[in-house]
C-alpha positions as CSV (number, residue, x, y, z in Angstrom):
1,M,11.1,84.5,-39.3
2,G,11.1,81.2,-37.4
3,N,14.4,81.6,-36.0
4,L,14.7,85.1,-34.5
5,A,17.6,84.0,-32.3
6,L,19.9,83.9,-35.4
7,L,19.0,87.2,-36.7
8,T,19.5,89.2,-33.3
9,A,22.4,91.0,-32.2
10,E,22.0,89.7,-29.0
11,P,20.4,85.6,-28.8
12,R,20.0,86.1,-25.2
13,R,17.7,88.3,-25.5
14,A,15.4,87.0,-28.2
15,E,15.3,83.9,-26.1
16,A,13.9,85.5,-22.9
17,M,10.8,87.0,-25.2
18,R,10.1,83.2,-26.3
19,N,10.1,82.6,-22.6
20,W,7.9,84.9,-21.9
21,R,5.7,84.1,-24.9
22,Y,5.1,80.6,-23.3
23,I,4.5,81.6,-20.0
24,A,1.6,84.0,-21.7
25,L,0.3,81.0,-23.9
26,H,0.3,79.0,-21.1
27,T,-1.7,81.6,-18.4
28,I,-4.1,81.7,-21.3
29,A,-4.5,78.1,-22.6
30,A,-5.1,77.6,-18.3
31,A,-7.4,80.4,-17.8
32,A,-9.7,79.6,-20.8
33,F,-9.7,75.6,-20.0
34,I,-10.9,76.4,-16.3
35,F,-13.5,79.3,-17.2
36,I,-15.4,76.8,-19.8
37,V,-15.4,74.1,-17.2
38,Q,-16.5,75.6,-15.0
39,R,-19.1,78.0,-16.3
40,Y,-20.2,75.4,-19.2
41,A,-19.7,72.0,-17.5
42,L,-20.0,73.1,-13.9
43,K,-22.9,75.4,-14.6
44,A,-21.0,78.1,-12.2
45,T,-22.0,81.7,-12.2
46,L,-20.5,84.1,-14.2
47,E,-18.1,86.1,-11.5
48,S,-17.5,82.3,-9.9
49,S,-16.1,81.2,-13.2
50,L,-13.9,84.3,-13.6
51,L,-12.4,84.2,-10.2
52,W,-11.5,80.9,-10.9
53,A,-10.0,81.7,-13.9
54,L,-8.0,84.0,-12.8
55,A,-6.6,82.3,-10.1
56,L,-6.0,79.5,-11.8
57,G,-4.3,81.3,-14.5
58,A,-2.1,83.2,-12.0
59,C,-0.8,79.5,-10.6
60,A,-0.6,78.3,-14.3
61,A,2.2,82.0,-14.8
62,G,3.8,80.8,-11.6
63,L,4.5,77.0,-12.7
64,A,5.2,78.5,-16.5
65,F,7.9,81.2,-14.9
66,S,9.4,78.4,-12.6
67,Q,9.7,75.3,-15.3
68,S,11.3,78.3,-17.9
69,N,14.1,79.1,-15.6
70,R,15.2,75.5,-15.0
């Protein structure tokens, strides 16, 4: 199951799914990281932490998307 591209009839489609999975993972990791830094290290409010996590998660998604299309 690790090499799904060899098992499918359309290898490009499996490759695209891998790219979207990478983008989602990058987005979630960046949002979680900034939330933890804001909330616990900088003692920010919950609203502020969520707002920063959403904003930087979106930036991370854009960056991962542009990198995956190189």
